[in-house]
matplotlib code that plots the C-alpha trace (Angstrom):
import matplotlib.pyplot as plt

x = [-116.3, -118.6, -116.6, -113.3, -114.5, -116.1, -112.7, -110.6, -112.7, -112.5, -108.7, -108.7, -110.9, -108.7, -105.7, -107.5, -109.1, -106.3, -103.7, -106.5, -107.4, -103.8, -103.3, -106.4, -106.4, -104.7, -107.4, -110.2, -109.4, -110.5, -113.9, -115.1, -113.8, -115.5, -118.7, -118.0, -117.3, -120.6, -122.3, -120.2, -121.7, -125.3, -124.4, -122.6, -125.7, -128.2, -126.2, -125.7, -129.3, -130.4, -128.1, -129.5, -133.0, -131.7, -130.3, -133.8, -136.0, -133.8, -133.2]
y = [7.2, 8.8, 6.6, 8.0, 11.4, 10.9, 9.2, 12.3, 14.6, 12.6, 12.5, 16.1, 17.0, 14.8, 16.3, 19.9, 19.0, 17.0, 20.0, 22.3, 19.8, 19.3, 23.3, 24.1, 20.9, 22.7, 25.7, 23.5, 21.8, 18.0, 19.3, 20.7, 17.4, 15.0, 16.9, 16.5, 12.6, 11.8, 12.9, 10.7, 7.5, 8.6, 10.5, 7.6, 5.5, 7.9, 7.9, 4.1, 3.8, 6.7, 4.8, 1.5, 3.2, 4.7, 1.8, -0.1, 2.1, 3.2, -0.5]
z = [-117.2, -114.5, -111.9, -112.8, -112.5, -108.9, -108.0, -109.2, -107.4, -104.4, -104.4, -105.2, -102.3, -100.0, -101.2, -100.1, -97.0, -95.2, -95.1, -93.9, -91.2, -90.1, -90.2, -88.0, -85.8, -82.7, -83.2, -83.1, -79.9, -78.9, -77.4, -80.8, -82.6, -80.0, -81.3, -84.7, -84.3, -83.1, -86.2, -88.5, -87.9, -88.3, -91.5, -92.9, -92.2, -93.7, -96.9, -97.1, -96.7, -99.1, -101.7, -101.2, -101.9, -104.8, -106.4, -105.6, -107.3, -110.2, -111.6]

ax = plt.figure().add_subplot(projection="3d")
ax.plot(x, y, z, "-o")
ax.set_aspect("equal")
plt.show()
């Protein structure tokens, strides 16, 4: 049941975020988008490590 709620919340967030990003893409410019892009991979790596630690210690 929790997985279904999480999936629904993710789809709703994407349905809201994608149109907003498309609307404001021209205003941000490529320079700001390049600055944000360099933070994505480290944040994903940190979140994966935290999830692995959570699963390792809560079993």
